[in-house]
C-alpha positions as CSV (number, residue, x, y, z in Angstrom):
1,M,0.1,0.0,0.0
2,T,1.0,3.6,-0.6
3,P,1.1,5.9,2.4
4,E,-2.2,7.5,1.0
5,E,-3.9,4.1,0.7
6,R,-2.7,3.1,4.2
7,D,-4.1,6.3,5.7
8,A,-7.4,5.9,3.9
9,L,-7.7,2.3,5.1
10,A,-7.0,3.4,8.7
11,G,-9.6,6.1,8.3
12,E,-12.2,3.7,7.1
13,Y,-11.4,1.3,10.0
14,V,-11.8,4.0,12.7
15,L,-14.9,5.5,11.1
16,G,-16.5,2.0,10.9
17,T,-17.2,1.9,7.2
18,L,-15.5,-1.4,6.6
19,D,-17.4,-4.7,6.8
20,A,-16.6,-7.2,9.5
21,R,-14.2,-9.3,7.3
22,E,-12.2,-6.3,6.1
23,A,-12.1,-4.8,9.7
24,A,-10.7,-8.2,10.9
25,R,-8.1,-8.1,8.1
26,V,-7.0,-4.6,9.2
27,R,-6.6,-5.8,12.8
28,A,-4.4,-8.6,11.6
29,L,-2.3,-6.3,9.5
30,M,-1.7,-3.9,12.4
31,E,0.1,-6.7,14.3
32,T,3.0,-6.6,11.7
33,D,2.4,-3.2,9.9
34,R,3.5,-0.6,12.3
35,D,2.8,2.2,9.9
36,L,-0.8,1.0,9.6
37,A,-1.1,0.7,13.4
38,A,0.3,4.2,13.7
39,A,-2.2,5.6,11.2
40,V,-5.1,3.9,13.0
41,A,-3.9,5.5,16.3
42,E,-3.7,8.9,14.6
43,W,-7.2,8.6,13.4
44,E,-8.5,7.5,16.7
45,A,-6.7,10.4,18.5
46,R,-8.2,12.8,15.8
47,L,-11.7,11.7,16.3
48,A,-11.7,10.9,20.0
49,P,-12.5,14.4,21.2
50,L,-15.9,14.2,19.3
51,Q,-17.1,11.5,21.5
52,S,-17.3,13.8,24.5
53,L,-19.7,16.1,22.5
54,A,-22.4,13.4,22.2
55,P,-23.5,12.2,25.6
56,P,-24.8,8.6,25.6
57,E,-28.6,8.2,25.2
58,A,-30.6,5.1,25.7
59,P,-32.4,3.9,22.5
60,P,-36.2,4.3,22.5
61,P,-38.2,1.3,23.7
62,G,-38.9,-1.2,21.0
63,L,-36.1,0.1,18.7
64,W,-34.3,-3.3,18.5
65,A,-37.5,-5.1,17.9
66,R,-38.4,-2.9,15.0
67,I,-34.9,-3.4,13.5
68,A,-35.2,-7.1,13.8
69,E,-38.6,-7.1,12.2
70,G,-37.3,-5.1,9.2
71,L,-34.3,-7.3,8.5
72,D,-34.4,-9.5,5.4
73,P,-34.2,-13.2,6.6
74,A,-31.8,-13.8,3.7
75,P,-30.1,-10.6,3.0
76,T,-27.8,-10.1,0.0
77,I,-24.4,-9.1,1.3
78,R,-23.0,-6.2,-0.7
79,R,-19.6,-4.7,0.2
80,W,-19.6,-0.9,0.4
81,R,-16.6,1.3,0.7
82,F,-15.3,4.6,-0.4
83,P,-13.2,4.7,-3.7
84,W,-9.5,4.6,-2.8
85,P,-8.5,7.6,-4.9
86,A,-11.0,9.9,-3.4
87,F,-11.0,8.8,0.2
88,G,-8.1,11.0,1.3
89,M,-10.4,13.9,1.1
90,G,-13.6,11.9,1.7
91,A,-12.6,10.6,5.2
92,S,-11.7,14.2,6.2
93,A,-15.0,15.4,4.9
94,V,-16.8,12.7,6.9
95,A,-14.9,13.7,10.0
96,A,-15.6,17.4,9.5
97,G,-19.3,16.7,8.9
98,L,-19.5,14.5,12.1
99,A,-17.9,17.3,14.0
100,A,-20.2,19.9,12.6
101,V,-23.3,17.7,13.5
102,L,-22.0,17.3,17.1
103,L,-21.0,20.8,17.6
104,L,-24.4,22.2,16.3
105,R,-26.3,19.7,18.4
106,P,-27.6,21.6,21.4
107,A,-26.3,20.5,24.7
108,P,-28.9,18.9,27.0
109,E,-30.2,21.3,29.6
110,P,-29.3,20.3,33.2
111,A,-32.2,19.1,35.3
112,L,-33.2,21.7,38.0
113,M,-35.3,21.5,41.1
114,T,-36.4,23.4,44.1
115,V,-38.8,23.0,47.0
116,L,-41.0,26.0,47.6
117,L,-41.1,26.8,51.3
118,T,-43.7,28.6,53.4
119,S,-42.8,31.7,55.5
120,Q,-42.2,29.2,58.3
121,D,-39.7,27.3,56.1
122,Q,-42.0,24.3,55.7
123,P,-41.9,22.5,52.4
124,A,-45.1,23.0,50.4
125,W,-44.3,22.5,46.7
126,L,-41.9,20.6,44.5
127,V,-40.7,22.3,41.3
128,E,-38.7,20.4,38.6
129,S,-37.3,21.6,35.4
130,A,-36.1,19.5,32.5
131,R,-36.1,19.7,28.7
132,G,-37.5,23.2,28.9
133,E,-40.5,22.2,30.9
134,L,-41.4,23.4,34.5
135,R,-43.4,21.0,36.6
136,L,-45.1,22.0,39.8
137,A,-46.6,19.5,42.3
138,A,-48.1,20.3,45.8
139,L,-46.5,18.5,48.7
140,N,-49.1,19.8,51.0
141,L,-51.9,21.6,49.1
142,P,-52.9,24.7,51.1
143,P,-56.5,26.0,51.2
144,V,-57.2,29.2,49.2
145,A,-60.0,31.6,49.8
146,P,-62.9,31.4,47.1
147,D,-62.1,34.9,46.0
148,R,-58.4,34.4,45.5
149,V,-56.1,32.3,43.2
150,M,-52.5,31.3,43.4
151,E,-50.2,32.4,40.6
152,L,-46.8,31.0,39.6
153,W,-43.8,33.4,38.9
154,A,-40.2,33.1,37.7
155,L,-37.5,35.6,38.6
156,P,-34.2,35.0,36.7
157,Q,-31.1,36.3,38.3
158,G,-30.6,39.9,37.4
159,A,-34.2,40.5,36.4
160,T,-36.0,43.4,38.0
161,A,-39.5,41.9,37.9
162,P,-40.8,38.3,37.9
163,T,-42.6,36.7,34.9
164,S,-46.0,35.0,35.3
165,L,-46.1,31.4,34.5
166,G,-49.8,31.0,34.9
167,L,-52.4,30.3,37.5
168,V,-51.9,27.2,39.7
169,P,-54.8,24.7,39.2
170,E,-56.9,23.6,42.1
171,G,-55.4,20.1,41.9
172,G,-52.0,21.6,42.8
173,R,-50.2,20.1,39.6
174,M,-49.2,22.0,36.5
175,V,-46.7,21.7,33.7
176,V,-45.7,24.8,31.8
177,T,-43.2,25.6,29.0
178,P,-41.9,29.1,29.7
179,R,-41.8,31.2,26.5
180,T,-40.1,34.4,27.7
181,V,-37.8,33.0,30.4
182,R,-35.5,30.1,30.5
183,P,-35.2,27.9,33.6
184,E,-31.7,28.3,34.9
185,P,-29.8,27.7,38.2
186,G,-30.5,30.5,40.7
187,M,-33.9,31.5,39.2
188,L,-36.4,32.3,41.9
189,I,-39.8,30.5,41.8
190,E,-42.6,32.1,43.6
191,I,-46.3,31.6,44.2
192,T,-48.4,34.6,45.2
193,L,-52.0,35.1,46.2
194,E,-53.9,37.1,43.5
195,P,-57.5,38.2,42.6
196,P,-59.6,35.9,40.3
197,G,-58.0,35.7,36.8
198,G,-54.5,36.5,38.2
199,S,-52.6,39.8,38.6
200,P,-54.2,42.4,36.5
201,I,-50.9,44.4,36.2
202,G,-48.4,41.8,35.0
203,R,-46.6,41.6,38.3
204,P,-47.5,40.3,41.8
205,T,-50.1,42.3,43.7
206,G,-50.6,39.9,46.6
207,P,-48.3,38.4,49.2
208,I,-45.7,35.8,48.3
209,L,-46.9,32.5,49.8
210,F,-44.1,30.2,48.8
211,I,-40.6,30.7,47.4
212,G,-37.6,28.8,46.4
213,R,-34.5,29.0,44.0
214,L,-33.8,26.5,41.2
215,Q,-30.7,24.4,41.6
216,A,-29.1,21.5,39.8
217,A,-30.8,18.2,40.7
218,A,-28.5,15.6,42.2
219,G,-26.8,13.6,39.5
220,S,-27.4,16.0,36.7
């Protein structure tokens, strides 16, 4: 093999475009061909940083069953590989494309949570935020006067006024997707007492009943 062919073969091996038989042949060659082994190591070092940009994700339920059902019971084996003369640039293009996909892929938002406390520091509500949603659940649903409602608010750090996230349902559970604020560590979550229909002026008018600050959930 020429140096160009050896580098291209190493690139195909690391990128996983070789079939099982060809990959086994490359592994056997690396035992005696130090230049090929060095080329493979160079390709692995070149692409290794990309792995950290794509956190592992579990496949959706039933994926493997759907794959198995779609397989031809007697498939025709066809070898596929890049043309050797063009692979020198082709492998680099594949690597660059993979890097672009991983870099443009948005990083997953950290899971956040807080427990809203009463003025006596008693836990009353659990607030969780993940995938852009904010979930509220009552730990001890308080009574509310018939002529009053509870309203949920978010106050990001540095903001001068909280943003309403809606009225709290009577059942004490709600899921909202904030449009104008993004859940983030340090954000204050408040529940105030308001007139029917909520605050008429876009900011709290009644007392703050419960308050807490979003923090990273354990393990996130």
